[in-house]
BAKE-573460 format. One record per residue: residue in three letters; x, y, z of N, C-alpha, C in turn. Coordinates in steps of 0.2 Angstrom, whole numbers, padded with zeros to 4 digits. Layout:
+-----+-------+-------+-------+-------+-------+-------+-------+-------+-------+
| res |   n_u |   n_v |   n_w |  ca_u |  ca_v |  ca_w |   c_u |   c_v |   c_w |
+-----+-------+-------+-------+-------+-------+-------+-------+-------+-------+
| ALA |     X |     Y |     Z |     X |     Y |     Z |     X |     Y |     Z |
...
+-----+-------+-------+-------+-------+-------+-------+-------+-------+-------+
***
This chain:
+-----+-------+-------+-------+-------+-------+-------+-------+-------+-------+
| res |   n_u |   n_v |   n_w |  ca_u |  ca_v |  ca_w |   c_u |   c_v |   c_w |
+-----+-------+-------+-------+-------+-------+-------+-------+-------+-------+
| MET |  0004 | -0006 |  0000 |  0000 |  0000 |  0000 |  0005 |  0006 |  0000 |
| PRO |  0005 |  0010 | -0006 |  0010 |  0015 | -0006 |  0009 |  0020 | -0001 |
| LEU |  0003 |  0022 |  0001 |  0002 |  0027 |  0006 |  0006 |  0026 |  0013 |
| PHE |  0006 |  0019 |  0015 |  0009 |  0017 |  0021 |  0017 |  0017 |  0020 |
| LYS |  0019 |  0015 |  0014 |  0026 |  0014 |  0012 |  0029 |  0021 |  0012 |
| GLU |  0025 |  0026 |  0009 |  0028 |  0033 |  0009 |  0029 |  0036 |  0016 |
| ASN |  0025 |  0034 |  0021 |  0025 |  0036 |  0027 |  0029 |  0032 |  0032 |
| GLY |  0033 |  0027 |  0029 |  0037 |  0023 |  0033 |  0034 |  0018 |  0038 |
| ILE |  0027 |  0017 |  0036 |  0024 |  0012 |  0041 |  0024 |  0005 |  0038 |
| ILE |  0025 |  0004 |  0032 |  0026 | -0003 |  0029 |  0034 | -0003 |  0028 |
| GLY |  0037 | -0009 |  0029 |  0044 | -0010 |  0028 |  0048 | -0008 |  0033 |
| SER |  0045 | -0006 |  0039 |  0050 | -0004 |  0045 |  0046 | -0006 |  0051 |
| LYS |  0050 | -0007 |  0056 |  0047 | -0009 |  0063 |  0044 | -0003 |  0066 |
| ILE |  0037 | -0003 |  0068 |  0034 |  0002 |  0071 |  0031 |  0000 |  0077 |
| THR |  0032 |  0004 |  0082 |  0029 |  0003 |  0089 |  0021 |  0005 |  0089 |
| ALA |  0017 |  0000 |  0090 |  0010 |  0001 |  0089 |  0008 |  0006 |  0095 |
| PRO |  0003 |  0010 |  0094 |  0000 |  0014 |  0099 | -0003 |  0009 |  0105 |
| SER | -0002 |  0012 |  0111 | -0004 |  0007 |  0116 | -0011 |  0005 |  0116 |
| ASN | -0016 |  0009 |  0113 | -0023 |  0007 |  0113 | -0024 |  0002 |  0108 |
| THR | -0019 |  0000 |  0104 | -0020 | -0005 |  0098 | -0017 | -0012 |  0100 |
| ILE | -0013 | -0012 |  0105 | -0009 | -0018 |  0107 | -0014 | -0023 |  0111 |
| PRO | -0014 | -0029 |  0108 | -0019 | -0034 |  0111 | -0016 | -0036 |  0118 |
| THR | -0021 | -0037 |  0122 | -0020 | -0040 |  0129 | -0023 | -0047 |  0130 |
| GLY | -0020 | -0051 |  0134 | -0022 | -0057 |  0135 | -0020 | -0062 |  0130 |
| GLN | -0023 | -0068 |  0130 | -0021 | -0073 |  0125 | -0028 | -0077 |  0123 |
| VAL | -0028 | -0079 |  0117 | -0033 | -0083 |  0114 | -0030 | -0089 |  0111 |
| ASN | -0034 | -0095 |  0111 | -0032 | -0101 |  0108 | -0033 | -0100 |  0100 |
| TYR | -0031 | -0105 |  0097 | -0031 | -0106 |  0090 | -0038 | -0105 |  0087 |
| GLU | -0042 | -0109 |  0090 | -0049 | -0109 |  0087 | -0052 | -0102 |  0088 |
| GLU | -0051 | -0099 |  0094 | -0054 | -0092 |  0096 | -0051 | -0087 |  0091 |
| GLY | -0045 | -0087 |  0090 | -0041 | -0083 |  0085 | -0045 | -0083 |  0079 |
| LEU | -0045 | -0089 |  0076 | -0049 | -0089 |  0069 | -0056 | -0087 |  0070 |
| HIS | -0059 | -0088 |  0075 | -0066 | -0086 |  0076 | -0067 | -0079 |  0076 |
| ARG | -0062 | -0075 |  0079 | -0062 | -0068 |  0080 | -0061 | -0065 |  0073 |
| LEU | -0056 | -0068 |  0070 | -0054 | -0065 |  0063 | -0060 | -0066 |  0058 |
| THR | -0063 | -0072 |  0058 | -0069 | -0073 |  0054 | -0074 | -0068 |  0056 |
| GLU | -0076 | -0067 |  0062 | -0081 | -0062 |  0064 | -0079 | -0055 |  0061 |
| SER | -0073 | -0053 |  0062 | -0071 | -0046 |  0059 | -0072 | -0046 |  0052 |
| LEU | -0070 | -0051 |  0048 | -0071 | -0051 |  0041 | -0078 | -0050 |  0039 |
| ASN | -0082 | -0054 |  0043 | -0089 | -0054 |  0041 | -0092 | -0047 |  0043 |
| ASP | -0090 | -0044 |  0048 | -0093 | -0037 |  0050 | -0091 | -0032 |  0044 |
| LEU | -0085 | -0033 |  0042 | -0082 | -0029 |  0036 | -0087 | -0030 |  0030 |
| LEU | -0088 | -0036 |  0028 | -0091 | -0038 |  0022 | -0099 | -0035 |  0023 |
| ALA | -0102 | -0036 |  0029 | -0108 | -0034 |  0030 | -0109 | -0026 |  0029 |
| PHE | -0104 | -0022 |  0030 | -0104 | -0015 |  0029 | -0104 | -0013 |  0022 |
| PHE | -0101 | -0017 |  0017 | -0100 | -0015 |  0010 | -0107 | -0012 |  0007 |
| PRO | -0113 | -0015 |  0008 | -0119 | -0013 |  0005 | -0120 | -0006 |  0007 |
| GLU | -0119 | -0004 |  0013 | -0120 |  0003 |  0015 | -0116 |  0008 |  0012 |
| LEU | -0110 |  0006 |  0008 | -0106 |  0010 |  0005 | -0107 |  0012 | -0002 |
| ALA | -0112 |  0008 | -0005 | -0113 |  0008 | -0012 | -0115 |  0015 | -0015 |
| ASP | -0119 |  0018 | -0011 | -0121 |  0025 | -0014 | -0118 |  0031 | -0010 |
| ARG | -0112 |  0029 | -0007 | -0108 |  0035 | -0004 | -0102 |  0036 | -0008 |
| GLN | -0100 |  0042 | -0008 | -0093 |  0045 | -0011 | -0088 |  0043 | -0006 |
| THR | -0085 |  0037 | -0006 | -0081 |  0035 | -0001 | -0074 |  0038 | -0001 |
| ASN | -0072 |  0041 | -0007 | -0066 |  0045 | -0007 | -0066 |  0051 | -0002 |
| PHE | -0071 |  0053 |  0000 | -0072 |  0059 |  0004 | -0073 |  0058 |  0011 |
| ILE | -0074 |  0052 |  0013 | -0075 |  0050 |  0020 | -0068 |  0048 |  0022 |
| ILE | -0066 |  0052 |  0027 | -0059 |  0051 |  0029 | -0058 |  0050 |  0036 |
| ASP | -0054 |  0046 |  0039 | -0053 |  0045 |  0046 | -0045 |  0044 |  0047 |
| ARG | -0043 |  0046 |  0053 | -0035 |  0045 |  0054 | -0034 |  0038 |  0057 |
| HIS | -0029 |  0035 |  0054 | -0026 |  0029 |  0057 | -0022 |  0030 |  0063 |
| PRO | -0022 |  0026 |  0068 | -0019 |  0027 |  0074 | -0011 |  0029 |  0073 |
| LEU | -0008 |  0027 |  0067 | -0001 |  0029 |  0066 | -0001 |  0036 |  0063 |
| GLY | -0006 |  0040 |  0062 | -0006 |  0046 |  0060 | -0007 |  0048 |  0052 |
| VAL | -0009 |  0043 |  0049 | -0011 |  0043 |  0041 | -0018 |  0044 |  0040 |
| ASP | -0020 |  0049 |  0037 | -0027 |  0050 |  0035 | -0029 |  0045 |  0029 |
| LEU | -0034 |  0041 |  0030 | -0037 |  0036 |  0025 | -0044 |  0037 |  0023 |
| ASN | -0045 |  0036 |  0017 | -0052 |  0036 |  0015 | -0055 |  0029 |  0016 |
| VAL | -0062 |  0028 |  0015 | -0065 |  0022 |  0016 | -0061 |  0016 |  0012 |
| CYS | -0060 |  0018 |  0006 | -0057 |  0012 |  0001 | -0050 |  0011 |  0004 |
| GLN | -0046 |  0016 |  0006 | -0040 |  0014 |  0009 | -0040 |  0010 |  0015 |
| TRP | -0045 |  0012 |  0020 | -0046 |  0008 |  0026 | -0048 |  0001 |  0024 |
| ILE | -0052 |  0000 |  0019 | -0054 | -0007 |  0018 | -0048 | -0011 |  0015 |
| HIS | -0044 | -0008 |  0011 | -0037 | -0011 |  0008 | -0033 | -0012 |  0014 |
| PHE | -0032 | -0007 |  0019 | -0027 | -0008 |  0024 | -0030 | -0014 |  0029 |
| THR | -0036 | -0014 |  0030 | -0039 | -0019 |  0034 | -0038 | -0026 |  0031 |
| ALA | -0039 | -0027 |  0025 | -0037 | -0033 |  0021 | -0030 | -0035 |  0022 |
| VAL | -0025 | -0031 |  0021 | -0018 | -0032 |  0022 | -0017 | -0034 |  0029 |
| HIS | -0019 | -0030 |  0033 | -0018 | -0031 |  0041 | -0021 | -0038 |  0043 |
| GLU | -0027 | -0040 |  0041 | -0030 | -0046 |  0043 | -0026 | -0052 |  0040 |
| TRP | -0024 | -0051 |  0034 | -0020 | -0056 |  0031 | -0013 | -0058 |  0035 |
| ALA | -0010 | -0052 |  0037 | -0004 | -0053 |  0042 | -0006 | -0057 |  0048 |
| HIS | -0012 | -0056 |  0051 | -0014 | -0060 |  0056 | -0015 | -0067 |  0054 |
| VAL | -0018 | -0069 |  0049 | -0019 | -0075 |  0046 | -0012 | -0079 |  0046 |
| ASN | -0007 | -0076 |  0043 | -0001 | -0079 |  0043 |  0002 | -0080 |  0050 |
| GLN |  0001 | -0075 |  0055 |  0003 | -0076 |  0061 |  0000 | -0082 |  0064 |
| ILE | -0007 | -0083 |  0063 | -0010 | -0089 |  0066 | -0008 | -0095 |  0063 |
| LYS | -0006 | -0095 |  0057 | -0003 | -0101 |  0053 |  0003 | -0103 |  0056 |
| CYS |  0008 | -0098 |  0057 |  0014 | -0100 |  0060 |  0014 | -0103 |  0067 |
| ILE |  0009 | -0100 |  0071 |  0008 | -0102 |  0078 |  0005 | -0109 |  0078 |
| ALA |  0001 | -0111 |  0073 | -0002 | -0117 |  0072 |  0003 | -0122 |  0070 |
| LYS |  0007 | -0121 |  0066 |  0013 | -0125 |  0064 |  0017 | -0127 |  0070 |
| VAL |  0019 | -0122 |  0073 |  0024 | -0123 |  0079 |  0020 | -0128 |  0084 |
| ASN |  0014 | -0127 |  0085 |  0010 | -0131 |  0090 |  0007 | -0137 |  0087 |
| GLY |  0009 | -0139 |  0081 |  0007 | -0145 |  0078 |  0000 | -0145 |  0076 |
| LEU | -0003 | -0140 |  0076 | -0011 | -0139 |  0074 | -0012 | -0139 |  0066 |
| LEU | -0006 | -0138 |  0063 | -0007 | -0137 |  0055 | -0001 | -0141 |  0052 |
| ALA | -0003 | -0145 |  0047 |  0002 | -0149 |  0044 |  0007 | -0144 |  0040 |
| VAL |  0013 | -0146 |  0040 |  0018 | -0142 |  0036 |  0018 | -0143 |  0029 |
+-----+-------+-------+-------+-------+-------+-------+-------+-------+-------+
***
């Protein structure tokens, strides 16, 4: 995502804002369940955007970058894919996923 690369957010180690750092632990199944719920919530929101001019709806990302709705959706997809890969790595280490 060029906007994040331009601002040094992708491709470098960033310390997450404290309000975005997860607390506690969840097991493999719960992690997948939460990720699926998050994706379903996002997909359910799409029809509401159909008649909106989403390029003009802007909100600030916690790392200080202003994103329009389309950019937020793209970022969310990339971010959640990173979590999918984290879950896969944890599952492999714990023998829950075939190598």
